[in-house]
C-alpha positions in Angstrom: -8.8 6.2 -2.0 -8.4 7.3 1.6 -6.8 10.2 3.3 -4.8 9.5 6.1 -4.2 12.2 8.1 -2.1 12.1 11.7 -1.2 14.6 14.3 2.2 13.5 15.8 4.9 15.0 18.0 7.2 17.5 16.1 10.0 15.7 17.3 9.4 12.2 16.2 8.8 13.4 12.9 11.8 12.7 11.5 11.7 9.1 12.3 7.5 9.1 10.8 8.4 10.2 7.9 11.4 7.8 7.8 9.2 4.7 8.5 6.9 6.1 5.7 9.4 6.7 3.2 10.8 2.8 4.2 7.2 1.6 3.1 7.4 3.5 -0.2 5.2 6.7 0.6 6.4 8.9 -2.6 5.4 11.8 -0.4 3.1 14.0 1.6 1.9 16.8 3.4 3.4 18.5 6.8 1.7 21.3 8.5 2.6 23.0 11.8 -0.2 22.3 14.4 -1.2 24.8 17.2 -4.2 23.8 19.2 -5.5 24.4 22.3 -7.1 20.9 24.2 -10.7 20.9 26.3 -11.9 19.0 29.2 -10.0 18.0 32.2 -7.5 16.8 29.5 -6.3 19.6 27.9 -2.4 20.8 28.6 -1.5 24.1 27.8 -0.5 24.8 23.9 3.3 25.3 24.6 3.9 21.9 26.2 3.7 19.6 22.7 4.5 20.9 19.6 2.9 18.7 16.7 2.7 18.6 13.0 -0.1 17.2 10.7 0.6 15.1 8.4 -1.5 13.4 5.3 -1.2 11.5 2.4 -3.5 9.8 0.3 -3.5 6.1 -0.3 -5.4 3.3 -2.1 -8.0 1.6 0.3 -5.5 -1.8 0.6 -2.5 0.7 1.6 -4.4 2.2 4.6 -3.8 -0.2 6.9 0.3 -0.7 6.2 0.7 3.4 6.4 -1.4 3.6 9.5 0.9 1.3 11.4 3.9 2.7 10.1 2.8 5.6 11.6 2.2 4.4 14.9 5.2 1.8 15.4 7.1 5.2 14.4 5.3 8.2 16.3 4.7 6.4 19.7 6.3 7.7 22.6 4.4 5.7 25.4 3.3 9.5 26.8 0.4 11.8 26.4 0.3 13.8 23.8 1.7 11.3 20.8 -1.0 12.4 18.6 -4.2 10.5 16.9 -4.7 9.4 13.3 -8.3 9.4 11.3 -8.5 8.0 8.0 -11.6 9.4 6.0 -12.7 8.5 2.5 -11.7 10.4 -1.1 -14.3 10.6 -3.5 -12.9 12.3 -5.9 -9.5 14.3 -6.8 -9.1 17.3 -9.0 -6.4 18.9 -10.7 -6.7 22.9 -10.2 -4.7 23.9 -13.1 -7.2 21.8 -16.1 -10.0 21.5 -13.8 -10.5 17.6 -14.9 -10.9 15.0 -12.2 -7.3 13.2 -11.7 -7.5 10.5 -9.5 -3.6 10.0 -10.1 -3.1 13.3 -9.3 -3.4 11.5 -5.8 -2.7 8.0 -5.9 0.6 6.6 -5.2 2.6 3.4 -6.5 1.9 0.4 -4.9 3.7 0.3 -1.2 6.8 -2.7 -0.3 5.8 -4.9 2.0 
């Protein structure tokens, strides 16, 4: 399993959400982000508001999810965001304490 975390412009979220629904992503976690850039490419925090999207998918669905986010979040200007993909080794149900990979996986994505 892979976790896809995407930082996208807040105003692009509706397009990204729709694109993910269109390929069959049943749900995602969304959190507003406040960040302060460092170094020569830093911009004021107020300049571009972002949200962080998190979705866990099977390995074979990663490229479809990443391309869907890239295509729908892209504006061609600075501050469009970034996508990180990491490996998920296991998932646990808090209530039962059992390991449950099914808790995070989603149905096969449509074409």
